[in-house]
N, C-alpha and C positions, 0 to 999 in steps of 0.2 A: 502493501499500498504506496503510498507517494506519501512524500514529509508534507504535513498541513504546517505554515507560516503567518505566522503572527504578522498581520503588516502593519505600522504606524505610524501615519499624513501627521508628523508636529507643525503649528500652525499659531503664528507668531502676523502680530499688526503691519497690515499694509503687505500683507500675502501675494505673489502675485498668479494670477490666478493659472495662466498655462504654464506658471510652474509647474503649481499644485495637478491644474486638469489635466494637462498629461498625463501623464505616471497616476495616476491615478482611472483614468481610460486605460492604458493598460494592462493593468495590474488587474481590474475587473475581466477583461479581455483573457483573459490569463488563464484568469480562476472558474472562467467559466468551458474556457476547456479542458482545463484540469480538475477543480473544486479544492485548490492549494497554495489559498488565500484568503486567511481570514481581512479586513480592513477597519478599522479602526482611526477614525478623526481626534484627538485628541487638543490638547491646546491647557493656557493657565487664566481661561477667560472662558462663559459657557458662550460668547457672538464675537464674532471679532471681523474688523474694515480689509478687506484686501485693500491694496495702491487703487486700482479699478472703481472703485465705490460700492462692488454687493459687499453685502454686511455675509458674513458666515456664521450659524446660528448652529445649535444641541452639540456640540463639540465636548468632547467625553475628557474630566480632568486623565493628566498620565499615571498610569499605575507604579505604584510602590518599587515593586517589580517587575521585570521580563519573564518574557518564559524564553524557553531555548531558541535560538537558531529567530531571532524577531527582528522583524525586519522596520529600520528606523528611517522615514526620509523627513529631512529638514528640506523645506522647499522656499525658495527664496524669496525674500520682502525688498518692495522699497529701496536700493540704497538714499544713501545722506548720508555724511559728515557722523553723526551720532544712532548709527542704522543698532536695535539690539539694545539700545538702553534703555527702553521703558521696561515699567514693568514687570509684563510680562511676558518677558526677553529676559527680564533674567531670572526667573523664576524656572523660565526652558531652561537658561545656562546652566543653574545648581542643577534643575532635574536630572542632565546627560550626566553630569559630573560622576550624580552616584548612581549613575541607574544602569549604563551602557554595561553588556557583561562581555564577556572576552570573545564570547561565537555569535556579540549581535553582529548584521551585518546593519551601517551606515552608510545613509547614501545624503550627500548634499546638491542639493540640486542650483545656482548658478550662485546667490548672495547665503543662500544656506551655509556657503563655505566658510565665511565669517562666523557664524554663531560656533560652526562647530569648532571654530580655529578659537574661539572666545573663551567654549568648554575646557579648551587643553587636548583634546581628539586630533591634528591634524599635525603635533609636534610633530617631528621630524619623518614626517610622511611625504608625498609626493602627491598636489589635491592640482585644481584647477579652476577654474570662475570664469562668468563669458570677460571676452579680448577687452573691456572697455577696462575692468578693475583687478586685471593680475596685477598689474603695476603700484597702484594702494593696497592691495592682497600682502606683493609678498615685501612693503614699506611695515606695513601694519605687526605681520607677520612673521620675522623672519626665521622664528626656530623650525619656517614650513618652505617645504621646496615647493612653488610653483610653475605647474607648465605652461606655455605659453602656448596657445591660440592647440587645443586640444578639444575634442569633441565632454570627453570625461576619460578618468582619471582611476585609475584600480591602483590602489596602492593596500595589501592589506584585509583588514575589514571593515576598507573603507573607500566608497563610491562615487570621484566631486562630479561635477558636468558644470555644460557651459551656461545653464538654464536654457530657459524657451522651448525653440524645437528639442532641446537636444537634453531635455528630459527627458524623451519621452526616448530617444535612442541609448539614454543611460537604463530605460526601466528597462526593454527588452532584451541589450546585454543581459542581466540580476535573471529574468526570464529565464534565457538562455541555459545559462548556467547554474538555477535552481531546478528546470523543469525542463529542456531542451531545447535548443534547435527551431526542431520542427514545429514546437509550441512559440518560440520568437517569431517565426518567417509566416506561422497562422496569425499569430496577435497585429503582426503590421502589416498581414494582406487586410483584415480585418479594418484597422485606422486606416488603412491606404496611403502610407507608410510607401514614396516611391521607390525609395532603397535604403536599408539600415547604415548608415553611418557604423561606423567604428571607431574604436579611441582612438585610433593614432592621423584620423583626416583632422580637414582644416574647420575652422569654428564656421570659416568666409569660402564656404564649399566652389570647386574646381566647376560641380557643375551652374554654379551660376553666374563663372569669368565668362565675358566678352555678352552679356547680355544685356548689356545698356543700353537698348538700342531699341528700337518704334515698330523693326519689319517686322509682320507675318509671319510675313512668306520666314524670315529667316530663323522665327522661335518656332515657326513647324516645324522649319529640317532642322535647330537644335534637339527641339522634342522627339522628334522621330530616330538622331545616333541615337540620344541617350535610348531608347528602348530599344535600340537593334545592335551600339556597338558594337555586342560579344559575335555577333553572324559577320561572315563575307563581305563587309559594307562597301560599294565602290561609287567614285560621281556619279558611273553614270549610273544605278542605279534607281540615285538618288533623284537625277532626272528623271528618268523613266517615274519614277513615282509620283511626282511633282509639276510631270508635265511643261516638262522647262527645258530650256537649254541647256547645255554644259557649259556655254560660251561663259550668259548671261549670271545663271545660279551660283559659280562663280567668282564675275566680277562683280555681284555684288552681297555674295557671303562677306567679302576681304571689306568691300566700301564699310559692310554693316557691320565688323566685328572684329577688325584692324587682322586681323591675320588668317593664312588662308584656312577651305575645308579640309584637302588633306592635310593641314595638322592639326585642325581642330578632330578631328576623331578620329589616327595618331596618339595628340593630350589626352583624349577623356580613353580613351583605354590606357594608357602609362600610370594617370591616377589611381583608375582600376586595379591594376596590378599591383600598383604600386599599399596600395591599401591591405589586398590582401598576402601580401608577403610579409608587411609588415605584425599583420595577424597571427602570422606562424606559414602559410602555403608557405610552399617548393616552387620555385623561380617556374621550373618547366608546368605547371599546372596552373599556375597565377596566370600570364603570360595564355595558355588559351584560351582558359576561360575569360577572359579579358577582349578577346579581339583575337589577338596579334596571329597568324599565317604558319610563325614559327617565332623558337626561344631567341635567335639568331636574333632575329628584327627585334627584338625587343631589350634587346641584352645595348646590340647597337643605339636606342632612340632611348635608353635608361645612360647610359654612357657621353651622352648628343649634353642631355637636362640634366643633370646630376655628376657626371664626373666623376663618377663611382660607380662599385658593378651595385646588383641589383641583392647579389648576396650579400652584400651592406647593409642591406635596411632594418633588417630584424633588430640589429641593432644604433639606429639612428632613435631616438625619441627626440621628441621638440625639446628645445630650449626653457635649462631651470631659468627665473629670475628671478637676478639676482637682484637687492637693493639702490634705488640708487638706477635702474635701468628703466631709460624709456618704453614702454612697449611696444614689439618685432612690429613689421609688415606684418599685417597677415597671407598676403595675399598668395597664393601655389606657386605660383610662375616667381618672386623673389623671397625675399630671403627665409620664410618658412621651412623650403623643401632642398636648402641645400643644408648639409654636414654641421652641424654644430659640436661645439665642446657642451658638455652639462658641467655648467657650476654651483657649487648649493646655495644657496640664499645670504647664505647667515655672509655675512663685513666679513671681509679683512682687513 
């Protein structure tokens, strides 16, 4: 019989609705499929107002003791300089210090990482948060290793995420661990999530790059490439599908995106393969599953883009933000994708 996990969503003032609703919906769908998750909404007030203005009511008091293998979601509140200094949040911090067991799964969503840090739970761990706040987190909590530009980070019994929609990705990852990968995929499909983002995916996705234009045709072409890049996709096939001449499509695509159609397809495949390799898949299998005709062409493109070998990717993690560092450029084609040295967030 599958284990039954008690899942607690800790709610504090000015909570962001999507940081809460995304994980809740994913857990609820997983429970519908597996009957493994029992959900509780807890906090130190029976009614708490969200940042978006909706009041959340019937909030239960946190238990004095947590059961074995409990799951705690600390969902993010609107960031301000005095975040989590109110009375309700201070009680949450005190409770976390006392209630967490060694076998408790702790999930920090967006600014929830700040509350976990205030409770001392992130000390010595690798964590992440929304890319706009990574520098602030590293400065305020130098004993915490802040990884920049990560969808989520799993460190020991703690998983922290970039928040907003990344809370869904984090929860799907957790479901994959506690239930099965198939369950996580089924939940993603039910939630109409286009693709599961993994831990090493950049917060600002390659799938959003070259999208800053208003051409309906080129957006449709890009959507088609996203859905079919694992197939032997060619420019001539795209032209037939969209009933447009090759010359016109290539010219229009370059004008709207500032890149060529062939380079765009290759980069989509490259970043798909990069994510698979960084999450443990072999080079040849990742190349095949991402649409490359053979591993040789994949290695050649990788070397051209990253000046390294694909086999080294599994050891490349996002850089740890040191105190005083500026928040790095998150664009995949810029600094974030080059091999970086990891440095502790402590000052020297």
